[in-house]
C-alpha positions in Angstrom: -5.4 -19.4 -77.2 -5.8 -16.3 -74.8 -3.0 -16.1 -72.2 -3.7 -13.8 -69.2 -1.0 -11.5 -67.5 -1.7 -13.3 -64.5 -0.7 -16.9 -65.9 2.6 -15.1 -67.5 3.3 -14.0 -63.9 2.6 -17.4 -62.4 4.5 -19.3 -65.0 7.5 -16.9 -64.7 7.6 -17.3 -60.8 7.4 -21.1 -61.2 10.4 -20.9 -63.6 12.3 -18.7 -60.9 11.9 -21.1 -58.0 12.7 -24.2 -60.3 16.1 -22.3 -61.3 16.7 -21.3 -57.9 16.3 -24.9 -56.2 18.8 -26.4 -59.1 21.5 -23.8 -58.0 24.3 -23.9 -55.4 22.9 -21.4 -53.2 19.7 -21.6 -51.1 17.1 -18.7 -51.2 16.3 -17.7 -47.8 12.7 -18.8 -46.7 10.1 -15.3 -46.4 7.0 -15.6 -44.2 3.9 -13.7 -45.7 2.5 -11.0 -43.4 -0.9 -12.5 -41.9 -3.8 -10.9 -43.4 -5.6 -12.1 -40.4 -7.8 -9.4 -38.8 -6.8 -8.6 -35.2 -9.4 -9.4 -32.9 -11.6 -7.1 -30.8 -9.8 -7.5 -27.5 -6.3 -7.0 -29.2 -7.7 -4.0 -31.1 -8.7 -2.4 -27.5 -6.1 -0.1 -25.6 -4.3 -1.7 -23.0 -5.9 -1.2 -19.8 -3.4 0.1 -16.9 -3.5 -1.9 -13.7 -2.6 -0.4 -10.4 -0.9 -2.8 -8.0 -2.7 -3.2 -4.7 -0.4 -1.5 -1.9 -1.0 -1.5 2.0 -0.1 1.4 3.7 2.1 0.3 6.5 1.7 1.3 10.2 3.5 4.8 11.0 5.8 2.9 13.4 7.1 0.9 11.0 8.1 3.3 8.3 10.9 4.9 10.1 12.2 1.4 10.5 11.7 0.3 6.9 13.5 3.5 5.6 16.1 3.0 8.0 16.7 -0.7 7.2 16.7 0.2 3.6 19.4 3.0 4.1 21.7 0.8 6.3 21.3 -2.0 3.6 22.4 0.1 0.7 25.5 1.6 2.6 26.7 -1.6 4.6 25.2 -4.8 2.9 25.9 -3.8 -0.7 29.7 -3.7 -0.1 30.2 -7.6 -0.1 28.2 -7.7 -3.4 31.3 -6.8 -5.2 33.3 -9.4 -3.8 30.9 -12.5 -3.7 31.4 -15.2 -6.1 28.5 -17.2 -7.7 28.3 -20.5 -6.4 28.3 -23.7 -8.7 27.5 -27.0 -8.2 27.1 -27.9 -4.5 29.4 -24.9 -3.3 27.8 -23.2 -0.2 26.0 -19.9 -1.1 25.8 -16.7 0.8 23.8 -16.9 4.1 20.1 -15.2 3.8 18.4 -13.3 6.5 15.5 -15.9 6.4 18.2 -18.8 7.5 19.9 -16.7 10.3 19.3 -15.9 14.0 20.9 -12.9 15.7 21.7 -11.9 19.1 24.0 -9.3 20.9 26.2 -11.1 23.7 27.5 -10.3 27.0 28.7 -6.6 27.0 32.3 -5.9 28.5 32.7 -2.5 29.9 36.1 -0.3 30.6 36.8 3.3 31.1 33.2 4.3 29.5 33.5 2.0 26.6 31.4 -0.9 25.7 32.2 -4.1 23.6 29.6 -6.9 22.5 29.8 -9.7 20.0 27.0 -9.5 17.3 26.6 -13.2 16.8 24.6 -14.8 13.8 23.8 -18.5 13.5 23.0 -20.5 10.3 19.7 -22.0 11.3 19.1 -23.4 7.8 19.6 -27.1 6.8 22.5 -26.1 4.2 26.2 -24.7 4.8 26.5 -20.7 3.9 29.2 -18.3 4.5 29.1 -14.7 5.6 31.5 -12.0 4.6 31.7 -8.3 5.6 30.1 -5.8 7.6 26.6 -5.8 9.2 24.2 -2.6 9.1 22.6 -1.4 12.3 20.0 0.7 13.4 19.3 1.6 17.1 15.4 1.5 18.1 14.4 3.1 21.6 11.6 1.8 23.9 9.0 3.3 22.1 9.6 2.0 18.6 11.5 5.3 17.2 14.6 5.0 15.2 17.7 6.6 17.0 20.2 8.3 15.2 23.0 5.5 14.3 26.2 5.8 12.8 27.7 2.7 12.1 31.6 3.0 11.4 33.7 0.1 9.8 37.0 -0.6 11.6 40.1 -0.9 9.5 40.1 -4.8 9.3 40.4 -6.8 6.5 37.1 -9.0 6.3 37.3 -12.7 5.3 34.5 -15.1 4.3 33.3 -17.1 7.0 31.5 -20.7 6.3 28.9 -21.9 8.6 27.9 -25.2 8.8 24.2 -25.7 10.1 24.1 -24.5 13.6 27.5 -22.7 13.4 27.9 -19.2 14.3 29.8 -16.3 13.2 30.5 -12.6 15.2 31.0 -8.8 14.8 32.7 -6.9 17.5 30.6 -4.1 18.4 32.2 -0.9 20.3 30.5 2.2 21.5 31.0 4.8 24.3 28.7 6.0 27.1 30.6 9.0 27.7 28.7 12.2 26.2 30.7 14.1 23.8 30.7 17.6 22.1 27.3 19.0 22.2 25.8 16.0 24.0 24.4 16.4 27.6 22.9 13.1 27.6 22.7 9.9 25.5 19.7 8.2 24.2 19.1 4.9 25.3 18.2 1.8 23.1 16.0 -0.8 23.4 16.2 -2.8 20.4 19.0 -3.1 17.7 18.2 -3.7 13.7 20.5 -5.8 12.1 21.2 -6.3 8.4 23.4 -9.1 7.6 26.3 -8.7 5.0 25.0 -8.0 1.4 21.2 -8.9 2.4 18.1 -6.3 2.6 16.0 -8.2 5.1 16.9 -7.4 8.7 16.5 -9.0 12.0 15.8 -7.1 15.3 17.0 -8.3 18.6 16.8 -6.8 22.2 19.8 -4.5 22.9 19.6 -2.4 26.0 22.3 0.3 25.5 23.3 4.0 25.9 25.1 4.9 23.0 26.8 8.3 22.8 28.7 10.2 20.5 25.8 10.5 18.2 24.9 6.9 18.1 28.3 6.0 16.7 29.0 2.0 16.9 32.3 0.6 15.4 32.1 -2.7 13.8 34.5 -5.1 12.8 33.7 -7.5 10.0 32.4 -10.9 10.4 34.8 -13.4 12.2 34.3 -17.2 13.3 33.1 -17.8 16.4 30.1 -16.5 19.1 32.5 -14.7 21.3 35.0 -12.0 21.4 
C-alpha cells in the first residue's frame, strides 16, 4: 500500500494536536490569513474629499480672529482649574446658555466702572470661574484695539441657578495718555465667557483710552458692583 507524503504530513499534524489537547498547557489559537481577493472598490486608491467651506463676510473676519485670540488668552486659563463633573454635579456654564449685558457706568475723575453681567438662561444649574475675554467693536463693525488686563484678585467658582447672575467689574479711562490725542469710541462689546470659545455681543457705548485697556476682575456673585 502506497502512502503519500501528504498523508503522512496530515497524520503527524493530527497527532500533534491530540498531544497538545492532553497536556496541561493550551495552545494559542491562530487565525489563518484570508485568501479572499479584495473587492474592486477596496483595491482602488482612497478618494480625497475636500470639506465644503463658506467664506465669511469680510466684516465678520476680524471679529472671528479677535474672538479666537481672546478665547485663547483669557478663556483657556480656567481650563486647568475646572473639575470634571460627575453624576448630578453642575457643569460649567456654556456660552449658549448665558445672556450678557453691561450694567450702569459709574464715572469719577476720568475713570469709568461698570459690571459685566452673565445670567444663566438654561434650565440647569451651572458655574463660572475666572476671567472673561473682551473685544471692542466700533459703530461700523470694525474691531478696535483692546487690551484686557486681569486685576490681581483671586477668582472663585460662582454657581448659578437658572435665572441667577454673576458679574465682573470692568474699569477703563477716558483720558488720553502717552501718544494719544483722541480715543476711539466703541459701540459694541464682544464677550467670551470664562473657558469658552463662542462669544456673546452686546451694546457698549464707551470711549476707552490707553490703547483700549480694560481692567477686569474675575466673576463674582450678583449683578451689580
